[in-house]
Structure formats: structure tokens, C-alpha cells
N, C-alpha and C positions, 0 to 999 in steps of 0.2 A: 464479433467476436468481444463481448460487452469487458471488462475492466469491475466495472464498482463496485463495489462490496454494497451486502447485503446491513441491516443497524444489527442484528447480532456476532455476522464474521469483521464484523468491525471493532465492536466492542472485542471482542474475542478476540481478535489484533491487542486493543490498547491495553485486557490483562497482561500478554504475555511479560515477558520481565527477558524476552532475547532480542534481540539488539546488535543491527551488525553498521560498523564506520563505510564511509565508500571507497576503502580503497577495499571493501568487502570482510576485512578480520572482527572476531565478535571487541562489543565495545561494553561497557557494565551503566546500567538505574546511575550513577553518583557518577560516571564520568566527566572530569571536563576537559581530558584531553586523549587523545586517543596512539597508543605511545606505539604502536605500525609504519604512520607517515605520521601523525604531531597535529592532524588534525582540530581547533578547539572546537569541546563538545557542548552538544545544551540541552536537557527536556523541554521535549513542547508539551505541554497536560494534557492540548485539545485532542490531540494524533497519540498519546499514549507511548513514543519514542525515542531515541537520544540521537539526537541528528550533530551530522559534518555542517559548519559552519564560513564562510567566505563571509570575508569584511563588505561592509553591506555599504550606501552610498554620503550616511556622514558623519563623522565618525565617533564611536564607541556606537552603534549599527551593524546588526545581522544580516546575512540570505542566508536560507539555505535553500539546496535542493525538494521541489516536488512543491514550492509556495514561492506565492509573487512577493506576502508584504514583507514589512522589515520587520525587522524586530531588537531587540534588547536583552542585556542580560540583566540577572536577575538583582538586586541594589549590597542582598547579603553573600551575590557571590569571593568578594573575597574575605570576607569577616569568617570569624572562627566557624559559621553555622557550613561553612564550603555550596552557596547552594550554586548547580548548574542549572533553575528552569531559566530558560524565557521567556521575554514577554512582549506582548507587541511596541515597537518603535515607541504608535504617539499618546500611551496610557499614560497620561501626565504620576501615576503613581511610579514609586523605585523598587517600592516589593513583589517576589511573586505573588498567588493567592495564594500558595501555600503558609509565606512569610506575611502577608497581610492575617494568619491570623490569631500570631503571639501580638496581645497587651505584654508579659512580662517577663521581660527575659532574665537571668544571674546580670553579676556585673561581673565581665568576660576578663578586666585585666585579673583575675586572679584567674592562676595557671588554669585549677583545678573547675571554675566554675566552664571558662574558656573548653577544655576538652570534659566538660557536661552536655556542655550546650553540643557543641558537633554532636555530638551521637543523638543526642537530644530533636535535634532536626532532623537528620539522618531518617530516623522512624519515622516521624510525622510525614519525611514528605511522602518513602514509601503508604504510610498510611492514606494519605494529602491524593496521592497519583488513583490508592485503586478507588479510595472515594467517586472521583469521576469518574473516572473510568467503568464502573458500575448504576450512575445514572439519577449517583446522587448531590439533595441541592450543598453547597459548600460555598459559603459568602460566611463576607465576616464579618464578627458583630460589631467589632468598634469600628471599622470601614466602611461596609456593605450595605448590613441590616440586623441592625441597634434592637429589634424587633428580636427574629427569630434565627440567627446568626448563631452559631460559632467564636469561641475567643482562648488563651491559653494565657496563660500562668506558670512559668516554670522557674521553681521558687526552690531554696534553699533556706533551713535551717540551723537558726543563731544557733552561735556556742552551748550557750544556757539557754534554750527549746523560744519558743515551741515551737516541737517535733510538725513537719510542712508536713499535710496527707494528701495523699494524691483520690482524687474525686473528681465530680463533677455538680456545680448548681449553674439552670437558670439557663444552660449554654456557657458560659464560661469552669472548661477544663483546666484546675489545676493537678501540674506534675509534680516531685521532692527531684530534684537534677537531682539528687543522689543517688537513684534508681538509675541512671550515667554508670554508678561506675563496681565495676563486676564482682568488685568484693566483699561490696557493702550489702547489692545486693541479694547474693548466693549466701550471704549468713542469715537474711530476711526470709529466702524463698527454707530457707532450713528451717528457720523458728516459725515459724509457721507451717509448717509438712506439706507445701505446694510442689503439686511435681513438675510445676511451669513458670516463671517468671522471666519474662525478656521485659524492653522498652514497649517494642511495636503494639505487645498484648500487653499492656497495660495499656496504649492511648483503642486498643481496638475494644477494650475492656468499655474504656468512660465512654464512646465519640455511642459506642451502641446507646449507656440514657439519654446522652441528647437525641436524639435520633429515636427511643422511645415516646420521645416529645414532643417531636415533629411531623409523627409519621402515623406513631397508634393513641395515645393520647385523646380523646372526642375526634377517631374515626368512627369512619366501621370499624374498623380490625381491633376496637380496644373492646368487647362484649365478647369475641372470638379471644383477645388472652386472657379474658382472667378466667372463662372455662381449661383452658386450653395450658398456663403459665400456674393461674390463682391472680386472687384479689390484692393488684396494689396498694389498697383502700388498706390493708393490716399493716399495724404500726411498727416504722422501722425501726423506730425505739427498741421498741419490749425484743423483734426481732433481731436483732447485733447485739442483743444481751447477751440471746439465750442461746445465741451462736459458738461467741467466748465464754459460756459459762458451761453448757454442755455439748458445743461441737456439734459436727453434722449425723445424723442417724444411721444407725449402724449401717443400716442397707441403702446407703443416698444411690453408689452404682448403681441400684433396677431402674432412674425414672432420671436424672438430669448426667448430662458434662461434664457436670464437675462441685467437686464437695460442697465451694460455697459460691455454688446454687444455689442448694438449700436451703438459704438462707432468707430468702425472700424474695415475693415473682421479680421486683426488680433486676437483682441479682439475677436471675433463673436468668434471664433478657438478657441482658448483656455477657451474659457468661457464653451463651448461646450462639447472640450474634458473633463476641471474639470467632468463636471456630467456625460461628460459616463464612468470616472475614480467612482467618487461618486454612480454611479450605480450600473457596477459592482464588485466595493467590495462589497459596501452592501447587494447586492440580495447574492451572492457565501457567505458570511455572513451566511444568514437566511439561506440558506441551510444550508451547515455543521452544519448548530445547527438542518437541519430536520423543520424549519419552511415556511411548503408548503403554497401558495399564496391561495395554488387551496381548502386549508382549509379553510379558512378563510372565512367569516362572509362579509367580509366587498364587495357592488359590485362600480365599474371602470365601466364608461362608454365607452368603451375597443379600441383605435388606428386602424386602420383597412389598407389596405397594399396603400388605398388613401393618409395615408400620408409620406408615404417613399417615399428618394431619385430615390428606386430601387425596385420596388414594384421584381421584377423578377431574383435578388441577388441568386445565390443559401439556404443565408443566411440568405434570410429574415423574415420565415415564425417563426426561430426558435430567431433572433430579435427581431420580435414580442409576443413572452407570454413572454419572457425573460421582457422586457419590462413593457408590461401588466402587468404581476405579478408585475413584483420591482411597481410598481403606485399604485396594493392593498394592498403589506410591509407597501407602506408607508402612504397609506391612515391610520390603525391603527398605528402604531408606533403616529403618527403625533397624534392623540387619544389620546395615549400612554402619552407621552407627556406633552397636557392638560390637564390631571388627576392630573401628579405632576408641576403643574406649572409652567414649565420651554417652553419657543419657539419651537414653532413646528420644530420637529425635520430633514426636508427637506423644506423650507419657502416659494416653486417656481410652479406654476403654467404650465404642459407642454401646446406648443399648437402644431401644425402640421407642421407649418416649423422648431420648433426645437425638434422635431420628423423626420426630414430631412435626416439632419444633426447630430445630432448623428447618424443615418444609416452610412452615410458617415466615417464617426470617426468609426465605427466597420468596418470601409469596409479595411479604410491604416490602417486600423493595424489589420485586418487576413490578406492582400498584403503581410506585412514587413518581413509577416516570413517566406513564399517563399522566397525573395525578399536578402537576408544574404548581401548584395554590401549597400543599404539600411542605 
């Protein structure tokens, strides 16, 4: 009897957020130490698991069960970033793939900056681990792929301005580090009338713009994108001005995943991409902890093939099963959040056009695995 995993099973395991130490006790994504047995822990990005470590053959090296290679800790392990990722000991670089994506970090001599950066890196590691698990290209623009890579600037607005704007441009994602301040972020969320605003949400939205450039622009997906999302050649400046002067259309919820998605086809894509990432990560986490939507008492009106962009796609049935299962779980989680006096876990309502766009995103993601040139 073989114990080898299929590609699909291995990918599902990498997407799961359920981990156990060698002692059998549960450990979690950002843990560096098992509180039950005292084992040093590290995250293996290529396997998508948190592993207990043993001292390696040379000082500063480590080994773990199931792997013959010798490992080392990321150079940001003991910085305010608190990175727990592992690397091959033979790798001449000091930083893991997630940390190599940084071009600029805030001055960590400032206590607030150090605190902000730690929270930002935690969100970025969760993002990066998911991108790797999905099989998407993740390479540093600064160190590995200057033409098509990805990098981050984490900046703080000076006291007298100008204000740092979160955004994406040609592979560079800029994040205002003050988004890591819960009170300030909540104030912005309220002022912008947003139902949801998180650091991880920012990362997922902005990286969606990056992957549009990588996976859609100038590929066979461009014309289908324009047919579904609209023509991205429409003036972005005019769209931005119209959005802030007039707001979203009154009936936006019938066609879009969020009100911000109405602004421009690029923003519709980025919002849809972010929600696809939310769905995949949340559902994989739930299933990793054996939370089966089929065993829940909640009932939803499931989406059918008529909601899909491509109902004849080979993965269409599986996509619907996952999406409808996730909506079952979300209904329960929203009620649990309300039981704690908290906002809804997922404060959005799906419509059929949004589901079609989500399937389109998945088709692009799956296609990228078979096309290393993207």
C-alpha cells in the first residue's frame, strides 16, 4: 500500500493550517516553541508545515524528521518580525523567501514601528505561504527576478505629510504601516464605510493587482477578463474621481463582491482575487481541523452551474462544492461572532456575477501551475 500523496492531496495538506508537534500537541502557524514539550519550531514553506527541530551537524543548523537536508533559521527570527521560517543551510542568503520580498522596512528603533512591522510580517507570511501552496510564482523583485518579481515597501507617513498610500505599481506593493494600528485602521474603516478592513485583506487585494499583471495581461486570459470584468483601458483617474464624488451604484450588490469593486475593472479583479484567497484559506483551515460543512445544521441556498463563468470547466463541480461548503461554514461563524458581540466573520453577501468572477480567478490560478512562463 503506497503512502505517497497525489499532487492534489499534497497541495490540500500545504493549504491546511492544522499542525502538530512531534509530541502530538497542536502548534500554530507563527509558533517558534512548543509549549508542551519545549521543542524549537520552524515553518517549512515548501511543505506547508510547522516542524519540530533538532540541533544540526554544525552550530546554527537544524534538522527535522522526514527530511535529510540540513536547515537554518531565517535571519529575521529574532528581529521584531519574529519570522519562524526555515531555509536550506547551504543557501547563501540570510533571509527566507517571505522576508526577501521586503525592499523597505520601517525604522524599528521606534517602538511603534517595531510593533507595526511585527504585525505586518505576520500577515505577509500568511499571504506568502498561501501563494506558495497554491503554486503561484513567488520571487523577490529585489533579489531573484528584477523584471517580474514582487517586493514590498513598508512606510510610515511623516508627521507633516505626505500621507503614505497603500497600493501596487509594477511589482512593488506599498503598505502604510499604520494600518497595523488597530484603532487607526478601525477609524479608517468606519470613515470609509467598509464592512471589512484588515492587514491580510490589504495584502491579498494588492497582490491581486500584481498577479493580474503576471497572469492576465498579454495572455489568453485578457479578452475573457474584459468580457467578464470590463475593459481595464478605461481611465483609472476618471474612475477614481467618480467613485469618490458619486460613490458606488445603488444596485452594486447585484453584480459585485464589494462596493469598491465597482470603481474599475482592475479593482473588481483585485477585490475578487482577495475574496478567492479568503475563501480558500478559510475553508482549508476549517477542513484541516475536520470541520465538515456537510455535518453542519445550517442551510443555505446553494449556487448551481448557472452561476458559473464556465460550467463545463473540468473543475466546475468541485468549485461549487467548495464554495457552497464554505458558505455553510461562514453562516455558522457569523452567528458565533454575533454570540460574542463581534462583527460578522464574513460581512459580505455573494451574488451570481461575483461567483462567476471567483471561478474565473480560480481558472487563472490553476492555469498558472501548468505554465511556468507566466
